[in-house]
N, C-alpha and C positions, 0 to 999 in steps of 0.2 A: 822549311827542312819536313821531309817524311818520317813516317813514323817507321817504329823502327821491326824488321821482319820477323816472324816467330818459328823458327825453329825447334823443331821438336826430334830430337836429337835420338837412337836409341842405337845401345852403348851395349860394352858386353864380347862374350864371346860369338864366333860365326855358327851355323848350322844352331841354333837354339829359338832361332822360329820366329828372329824381326820382319825375313817377308813374307808370313804370312799377317806378324804385326800390320806391317807397313799397307802391304792391299786391304783388309779390313780397311784403313782407318781414310783410309783414298777413297770410298765410296761417302765418303760425308760431306755436309754440300762444304766448301770455305775450303777444303785439303788437297794439297796435291801432294799424292805419295811420290815422292823425288827420284827415291831409292838410296844405291852408295852413292854418292857426289860425288866421293873421296875420289872416284876411277873414271867421272867424265871427262879428262883428258886424255887419255890413256885411250878407256871401253867407247867412249865417244867421237868425242873428237878424232883422232885418231884410225880406228878399227871401225868407226861407224855401222858397230854391232845392234841389231833389234832396240826397240826402245818397250818399256814395256804394254803402250800399243801396237806394235808390231811390224809400224812401218822402220825403216833402218835412221840413225840418229838422223844424222841430217835433214832425212825429210818428214819427221815430224810436226806438224809446224807450231805445237809447245815450242819444242827448243828449236826449231827453226825460227822463229824469230828473241829466243830467247841469244840468240849468236849475232842478228843483228843487234843486239845492241851490246852485246859481249865480245868486242872482233878479238878472235882471240890466233896470234901467228909465233908462237911458240908453243904450243900444246906439250911437246912433245920435256920443253926443258920445265915446267910444272912441272908433269907429272912425276920429274924423276928430282925434281927438286924437294915438294911434295912425299917422297918416299924416304928420301934421307933426311927431314928435318922432324917425322914421325917412326924415327927406326924405335928397335924396342930396348936400345942397347945406349937409346938420352934418357929413357923415363924416370931413373933413380935421380937424374938432372931437375928434370920437367914436377916431378915432387918437389924438388928442394926450390923449385924456383915457387914455386905456388906457397908452401909453408914460410917463406920470406915477404910472399905478398908481391910479387913483380910476375910477371908475362909469364905463362908457361912455355909460348915457344918464341923467340925471338922474332920479331920483327924482317919484315922482307918485301918487296916490292911486290910480287903475290899475292898479297893477301887484297891490296887494291883490286884487285880481277874478283876473288874469291865474294870481298863485300858486294861487287857489284854484281854479281852472279846471281847469290841469292837475293836480290833486288830485283831484277828483270824476271826469275822464276814466277816469284810470287805477281807481281806485275803481269805477268801476261799469263798465269793459270786463273787468275783471280781467286788469289790465295792467301785466306787470313791467314793460316796452317802450311809451312812447311814439312812433312815428313825424308827426316835425312836417313836410312837408314846404315850408315857408312862404317860404323859399331866402333873403330878402334880410337879406344879414349884419348890420347892424346892429341886423332884430328879435330874431337870434341872442344877442347880446349886451348887449339887452335880458334873456332868458330865460337866459344863463349866474349871471348878477348875483341874477333873484331868489331871494330860500331858497327850499329846499324842494325845488328841480329838478338836478340830475345831469345836466348836459350832456355829453353826445360828439356831434361835429361828421362828419358823411360829405360830403365835399367831390364833389360830382359834375360833371363838366365831360365836354362834348363838342365837339367843332371846329366854330368860332367856325362856319366856310361851313352846315354846318349848319343850327344853330341862324338862324346869318340868314334862310336858306330857308324853314325852318317856321316862321316870324313870320311872312311875307306870306302864308303861306294861309288861305283864308279859313275860318275856324272859328266854329263855336259854340257858347258858354258851356256849355253841358251837350248840345252834341250837336247834329247836323245839324236837328235839328227847333227850335230854337230858332235866333228872328232875330236875338236880345244876339250880336254876334261879340266873341271875344276882341278881343286891342290887334293891329295889327298895322303896328306902326314901321318904319321906313323899314331898311333893310338896314343904312348908316354907324351908325346911331342906337342896333341889334340889335346891333354891333360894341362900340362906345361901351361899354354897359351889359354885353354879357359879359369885357370887359376889366375895368370898376372891378368888376362885383363878384365877379368869380375871384381880382382883389388882394385886393380889402379879406379877403378869406375867409381868404385865405395870412399875412395880416399879422396876425390874430388872432388865427389860431389851428393853423397850422401851427410853429409851436415847441412845438408839447406834441405829443408822441405817443400818449401816455394816450386824450387825449379830440380827437386828428385821424387822422382818414382819411381817403384820394381815391381814386378808383374813374373809368374814364371810361366813357363811352356804349356807347365801342364794344368794351374788352375784356368786358366784361358781356354784351353780347350776343352776342360769340365764344363764351365761358364762362361761363356763367349759373350754373353749379353750384359752381364755383370763384369765380370773383365775389364771389359769395355768398356762401360760406365762411371768407372773408376777414372781408366782413362781418360778421355774425352773431357770431364771434367778436369781433370789436373790439366789438361794442356787447352783448356778452355774454348772446345769446341761443341759446339750445336749438338747435341746428341738423335735427334728429330731432321729427317728419317736417317733410320740406323738402314745398315745392308739385310740388319734378316728378314726370310721370307717366311718361315715357320719350322719343327721338325721335323726331322723324316727327311732320309733321302729321295732326291728326286727320279722318276721314272725317266723323265729327259734328259737329264744331267750328261755329260760330256765324260766319260769316264777317265780319260787324259787330265779333268780337270779338278780332280779327286786329292786330296792334298795325298794320300798312299793307296794306290790303283791298284797293291799285292793285297791285302787288307784287306779284313769279311765285311763284310757293308754292317751297319751301327741302322737298324731303324730308330735309334734314335736319339742320333747327333743333328743336333743344329744345321742349320741350313739357311746361307748368305747371297747371296746373286752379288757376285764379281761384275765390275767394270772395269774395260781396262784403262791401267792408268801410263802414269808416265815415269815412268823410273825408269831410268838412268842404266842401272845396272843392278846385278843381285842373281838370287839363287832363280831358276828359269823357273819355276813356281809361277815369278810374276806376274807369265803369260799366262792365266789359267783365268778364263773369264766362265761368264750360266753361272746354272746352280751350282753349289761347293759343299759337301754335307764338310762341317767340322771336326773331326776328331783327336784322339790321341796317335804319332807314329811310337807304335808301340813295339816294334819290332827286333829292338833292340835287347830283347828283353832275354827272347830265346836264341837273335844271333849271335851275341856276343858271346865271346868264348870266358873260362871262369879264367885265365891266367891275361885276358885285357879287362878285364871287372878286374882282378884287385890290382893291375898298375895304377887302374882307373881311379879307383876309389885309395893305392896310399897315396898318390901324386894330389892327389883334391880334399883331403878327409876336412879339414881346418873349417871351409867355404863350406863348403856338405853340410855342416853342422847349422852352420848360420844362417842357409838357403834353406832348414827344411828340408832336408833327403837324408835318408838312410843309407847306414853306410854296407847291410847288405842285401841280399836281395830279395825286395816283396815284390809282388801283383803291383801295384800302383804304390804311390805318393800320398798321403791328403792334402788338400787344398788350403790357402796360407792368404787371406788379406792382407798382411801387414805388408809397412812399406819397411826400409831399410832399418832392420832391430835384431840383436843376437838370439838367434834361437842352440836352445842347450841341448833339444830334444828334439827327433823328429818332427815335423805336426804332419808332418804329412801324419801340318800339315804339314806339310812336309815343310821341314824348321827352313829355316833361313839365313 
């Protein structure tokens, strides 16, 4: 019997930095940055969108080998059934099932395909850890119930005012030249989604510190090496060699590789060297390679209107406090190296 596949599942809200975290982790030996695998069936099998390595999904050597192992004749059906099984309206029932000690998501024949998928991905990539940045808590709960998967949850959070602002940006699905845009929910909906997915993530996994670790985007961009040291230790990943090449921006760096091309250069930024990954779906930032300065994307501080700021703050206030974010406008939030513990007062790249 083969050993379980270790899956580091990035959970939480969209636009919280998961693409940056995934790509950084993909630079370590034995780690495959697989991206948002819940979208593989639609964006990979059906749409044949670019892999993180730049090739169309079906032409990527890793995914071509996986497809030979896991032949799929009903990708559209799997994609549709996953959407139906993981709908938001099913979250209360999912939580009730977990409290009762039952399987969080009903079994389905598609589960055998998912189990084979993760085993094949790890085998063909030569990976001991597969990083899945799907974020959606119900999908993580589904994975955790599958045989042969050793699930560890990395909860990535970011100030909800920043995520709401980021969702409003016009951005192509696979970069600036892609006419198909990523979704742009209104700020109130982005705030509600932030609250729901982060709350569900905490409810599902925060009680098991061996399987759950929370980090903040703001802490990662302030101290990339320190936060990644915590993450690699938690995930059982060898921290050497890492992606860090030194401090300061590289004069030969591709401008498109910078997390925030419109921000002013930060000469003190930590620089990492990004090699291509095989992320199957996610923020177009997953395609950036070469020397990349890591710095916070803070455009929201000036760009988010007072009204939007107030709306998002009101809708997320309880979790703002728990995660250490201030309710009022400030220049920055301070770093916090805590696991998930209540925060009563503020302790205080491009995002995924």
